[in-house]
C-alpha positions in Angstrom: 158.5 1.7 166.3 157.1 4.8 168.0 155.1 7.7 166.3 156.0 10.9 167.5 153.2 13.3 167.0 153.1 17.1 167.3 150.4 19.9 168.2 152.5 23.1 169.3 151.3 26.6 169.2 152.4 28.3 165.9 152.7 31.3 164.3 152.0 31.9 160.5 155.1 34.2 160.4 158.1 34.1 158.3 161.6 33.1 160.5 162.6 30.0 162.2 160.8 30.6 165.5 158.4 27.5 164.3 161.5 25.3 163.7 163.1 26.6 166.9 159.7 25.4 168.9 159.5 22.0 167.1 163.6 21.5 168.1 162.7 22.2 171.5 159.9 20.0 171.4 162.1 16.9 170.3 164.6 17.6 173.0 161.9 17.5 176.0 160.7 14.1 174.2 161.8 11.3 177.2 162.9 8.4 176.0 164.9 10.5 173.4 163.6 9.6 169.5 165.4 6.1 168.5 166.5 5.2 164.7 163.5 3.3 163.6 160.6 6.2 165.5 159.0 8.5 162.9 158.8 12.2 163.8 155.5 13.5 162.1 155.3 17.4 161.6 152.9 19.8 160.7 151.4 21.0 157.1 153.1 24.7 156.7 154.9 24.5 160.1 158.0 26.2 157.7 156.4 29.7 155.8 159.2 30.1 154.1 159.2 29.0 150.3 163.1 28.6 149.7 163.2 24.7 149.0 166.9 24.2 149.5 166.8 25.6 153.5 163.6 23.7 154.1 165.3 20.5 153.1 168.2 21.3 155.0 166.0 22.1 157.9 164.6 18.8 157.9 167.6 16.8 157.3 169.4 18.4 160.0 166.4 17.5 162.4 167.1 14.0 161.3 170.4 14.2 161.8 170.4 15.8 164.9 167.8 13.6 166.8 168.9 10.3 164.9 165.4 9.2 163.7 162.9 9.8 160.6 161.5 13.0 160.0 158.5 13.1 158.1 158.8 17.1 157.3 155.0 18.7 157.2 155.1 20.7 154.1 156.0 24.4 152.9 155.1 25.8 149.5 157.8 24.9 147.2 158.4 26.7 143.9 158.0 24.9 140.6 158.6 26.2 137.4 157.3 29.9 138.6 154.3 28.2 140.6 154.1 27.1 144.1 153.1 23.2 145.4 152.5 22.5 148.8 155.1 19.8 149.5 157.6 17.6 152.0 160.3 15.6 152.3 161.3 12.5 154.4 164.2 12.1 156.2 166.1 9.4 157.7 168.5 9.1 160.5 171.5 10.2 158.6 169.6 12.9 157.2 169.4 11.3 153.8 166.4 12.4 151.9 163.9 9.0 151.6 161.4 10.6 149.7 158.8 13.5 149.0 155.2 13.8 148.9 152.7 16.9 147.3 149.3 17.7 148.3 147.1 16.9 145.5 143.8 19.0 146.7 144.7 22.7 148.0 142.4 23.7 149.9 139.8 26.8 150.3 142.0 30.3 149.9 145.0 28.2 149.0 144.1 27.1 145.7 144.3 30.8 144.5 147.9 30.6 144.4 149.1 27.0 145.2 148.5 24.7 142.1 147.4 21.0 142.8 150.2 18.7 143.2 150.8 15.4 141.3 152.4 13.1 143.7 151.8 11.7 147.0 154.3 10.2 149.5 154.3 6.1 149.5 157.5 5.2 151.6 159.0 1.9 152.6 160.5 1.7 156.2 161.7 -1.0 157.8 159.5 -3.4 155.5 156.4 -1.4 156.0 154.6 1.0 153.6 154.0 4.6 154.9 151.1 6.9 153.0 151.7 10.7 153.4 148.4 12.7 152.8 148.9 16.5 153.4 145.7 17.5 155.3 142.6 18.0 152.9 143.9 14.8 150.7 143.1 12.7 153.8 139.5 13.6 153.3 139.3 11.8 150.0 138.9 8.0 149.7 140.0 8.0 146.3 143.5 9.3 147.3 143.9 5.7 149.2 142.6 3.8 146.2 145.4 5.3 143.9 148.3 3.5 146.1 150.4 1.1 145.2 150.2 -1.0 148.2 148.0 -1.1 151.1 149.6 1.1 153.8 150.8 0.0 157.4 150.9 3.7 158.8 149.1 6.9 157.2 150.9 10.1 158.2 148.7 13.2 157.7 150.6 16.4 158.3 147.9 19.1 159.0 147.0 22.5 159.5 143.3 22.3 160.6 141.0 25.3 160.1 137.7 26.4 161.9 134.8 28.6 160.8 132.9 27.6 164.2 133.9 29.9 167.4 135.1 26.7 168.9 137.4 23.9 167.7 134.6 21.4 168.8 133.4 20.4 165.7 136.2 20.2 163.7 137.9 17.9 166.1 134.9 15.5 166.1 135.0 15.4 162.1 138.9 14.5 162.2 138.1 11.9 164.6 135.4 9.7 163.3 137.3 10.1 160.0 140.6 8.9 161.7 138.8 6.2 163.1 136.6 5.1 159.7 139.7 5.0 157.9 141.6 3.0 160.0 139.2 0.3 160.4 138.3 0.0 156.8 141.9 -0.2 155.5 143.6 -1.7 158.2 146.0 1.1 159.1 147.1 3.0 161.9 146.5 6.6 161.3 148.7 9.5 162.6 148.3 13.1 162.8 149.9 16.4 163.7 148.3 19.5 163.7 148.8 23.2 164.7 147.6 23.7 168.3 144.1 25.3 168.9 144.2 28.5 168.9 147.1 28.9 166.7 146.1 32.2 164.4 146.2 32.2 161.0 145.3 35.0 158.5 141.8 34.3 158.6 140.7 31.6 160.7 142.3 29.8 163.7 143.7 26.1 163.8 141.6 23.6 165.7 144.1 21.3 167.0 142.9 17.8 165.8 146.5 15.5 166.4 145.7 12.1 167.5 146.2 8.4 166.8 144.0 6.2 165.0 144.5 2.2 166.1 142.3 -0.2 164.8 143.8 -2.8 166.9 142.1 -1.8 170.2 138.6 -2.6 171.1 138.1 -0.1 173.9 136.0 2.6 171.9 137.4 5.2 174.1 140.9 4.6 172.6 140.2 3.9 168.9 141.3 7.8 168.9 143.7 9.1 171.1 144.4 12.9 170.7 147.1 14.8 171.9 144.7 17.4 173.6 146.5 20.1 175.6 149.8 18.2 175.1 152.5 19.7 172.6 154.3 16.8 171.7 153.7 12.9 172.6 154.7 9.4 171.5 152.6 6.3 170.6 154.3 2.9 170.3 152.9 1.3 167.1 152.7 -2.5 167.3 152.5 -4.2 163.4 152.3 -7.7 165.0 148.7 -6.5 166.7 147.8 -4.8 163.1 148.8 -7.9 161.2 146.4 -10.0 163.4 143.8 -7.4 163.2 144.0 -7.8 159.3 144.3 -11.7 159.5 141.1 -11.8 161.5 139.0 -9.5 159.3 140.4 -11.2 156.1 139.3 -14.9 157.7 135.9 -13.4 157.8 135.6 -11.8 154.3 135.6 -8.4 155.8 138.7 -6.4 154.5 139.6 -4.3 152.1 140.8 -5.5 148.4 140.3 -4.1 145.1 136.8 -4.8 143.5 136.7 -7.8 141.5 134.9 -7.3 138.1 134.0 -9.5 135.6 136.2 -9.8 132.3 135.0 -6.8 129.7 133.3 -5.1 132.2 133.4 -1.2 132.5 133.9 0.9 135.0 131.6 4.1 133.3 133.0 7.0 131.9 
């Protein structure tokens, strides 16, 4: 499996511009995506709210490039409200799963209600966990997962109030490495490139891969940097060996053991 991350200069406007740009990026990828490859798109790259057209667009991308597409997100109308949500589609265009943003961020809270489910998807015997942007910052979300994820995917729309993106990039880098090491998983992030202009702030461009199996400190997080697209090989055998080594030393995450009848607090 390869994980394909993207970080294009996007626009916060209606229309097909962002979708067309992502399509061109995937056309430029060498070698072309394979059926077992996973492409992660950024949060809200699809500005339109029409859910049917969003799902049709993700299905078309998956069929066209013959791979798995984790479709970022859009604001989906549900029961008269909006939910920040996305879908995962397989190489044949079939919808494999859906996910919602549990914790809307900043001004988004004024018009988007919290979602009720995050994405746990089994592909090729491995568990993928999709957490939209701000959800990645809450450890309790990981503890709600039904299975330990092998690959955590974060569709991001990062923002910064600082004069440069350096502060946000450092925070995201350290968090991704910590999550990858604590939970023994790969962490992939796709984002809007800096300085994609948003209604108030600018995007930071925090995309990259955290790989806990490596020992070179400078490679624990591999950012896209100035690249708009990059494919990372995912070695699950190396991940299994990493987990086995940590388990042998009693240093691997598992649910906290509690004595019978112990209270967990109110």
